[in-house]
C-alpha positions, 0 to 999 in steps of 0.5 A: 500500499502506498503511504497516503493522508488517509492511510495513517492516523492516531491508532497506526501511529501508536503502534509504531511508537511501541510494538513496531518500534520493538520489532523494527529495533530487532531487525536493525540489530539482526540485519532482517526479520523473517516473517511467516505464519509460525514467527507472527500467527496472523491474528497476534498483535506483532503481525499487525505491527509487522503488517505496518512496517511492511506497509510503511516501507520500513521492511523490504522483502529482497527476492522470494526470501522470507526475510524482511530487511530494515530501510532507513526511515529518513527515506520514508518520512516524507511519503507519509509526514508531508501528506499529512502536513498537506490535509492538516494545512487544508483542514485549517485552512477550512475551518477559517472559511467556517469561522469567517462565515459564522462571524459575518453571520454573527455580526449580521445577527448582533448589529441588526434589531431584533423583530421577533420576541426573541429580543434577549439572548442567554449565553452559559458558561465562562468559555462561551461567554468569553468567546461571545465577548471577543466577538462583539468587541471585535464588532464594535464600531463606535464606542464600548463602556464596561463596567468591572466591580469587585476588585482587580481582575487576574493578570492572565484575564487582563492580558487577554482583555488588554490585547482584545481592547486595544485592536478595538481601540486601534479601529477608532472605538471610544472606550471606557471602563469603570472599576471600584476603588479597590482595583487600584491596589492591583498591579495587573489592573495598573498595567492594563490600565497604562496599556489602554490608556497609551491608546485612548482608553479611559478608566475610572473608579468608583467607591460603591458596588455596581453590577457588572456591565458591558454596552456596545455601540449603545445598541447591545448590553450585556449583564449577569444573569439571574444565576450568577456570573457563569451566565450572561444576558445579552439585549438589543432591546432599545429602551433596555439598552438606553436604560443601562447606558444611562445607569453606566453614564450616572456612575461614570459622572461619580468616579474618579479618574484612574490615572490621576494620582496626586496626594488629593486624589488619594485622599479623596478616595481613602475618604470615599472608602472610609465613608463606604465602610461607615455606611456598610457598618451603620446599616448592618450588612455582614462582613462578606456582603460589606467587603463585596460592595466594597470591592475588598476581601474579608480580611481587609474589610476587617482591617478598615473596621479595626482602623475606624474602632482605633480611631473612635477609641472603641473596643466592640462594634457596638460602641463604635455605631454608638460613638459615630452616631453620638457625634453625628459622623456617619457621613463623614469624619471630622478634621484631625483624624487624618492618620486614623483613615484606612489606607487608600486602595493604591496605598495598600501592598 
């Protein structure tokens, strides 16, 4: 049989790596292999390996002898590997064409307002959500609005986001991203902000918690599903998109520019964090819920509470709450207590 792209696959390769390789070694060491029904019974595993070696041309018969002699693999390799490589290239090219067609159809679906009752698309699973986000960012023509709550995202996530977002910015898309103040503590976030800011992206941070939101060209909005972040909901419904865009704009107006790092801004951010901590404490939220609202870990939030206890000379949270209410300080702090404030998010290690 002549080697071709359809003759050999993983099963044949695995056989060549194991039993056939051992037999080929024996043939090289002994100069030949005697092959007949006695030495290699027809239904034995070794016979399948011998047949493969003969089929590949690694063992050849001379005359009518039952002895088969080994052949240099370098003279055989191209007959097998080149057709496989060509077939693989053809499959890659075909898969790229399929992806292009699906991408064009996806752009049509995402850009044209839906006339049916199905104005909401549900995407399940982080991998599917990430693929969907990659697609919609690639489709963006004018503007991307993104709200990312909680603290800084992982370095790996931000590296992918930076590459994707910079491509959009280079196409002329305007991009604004909103984080919580706590994201300023993240080195990876700082690197991301620097990268996108260099290309014209804007980033601000806010003291309070907000929900995840992405708005594309003010035509498409993506929010988390009711079951959690592993489900995303996308809508083209104009009224909903306009409402969610307004929510983003209001939060953006209250937020502080990330790139501004002067002392006055650091103090203002520290005051925002402090005021939010007091609010969570006075409203009686649990530590995990309060930490999530501020965008920090429970341990960091406990540190904020400890700083407030020290400031007010309180031993317990009850005493702390009483002292703040008694002095009328639940909405802010009086002068002269700067040293006791919780550290600003970008001042912590």
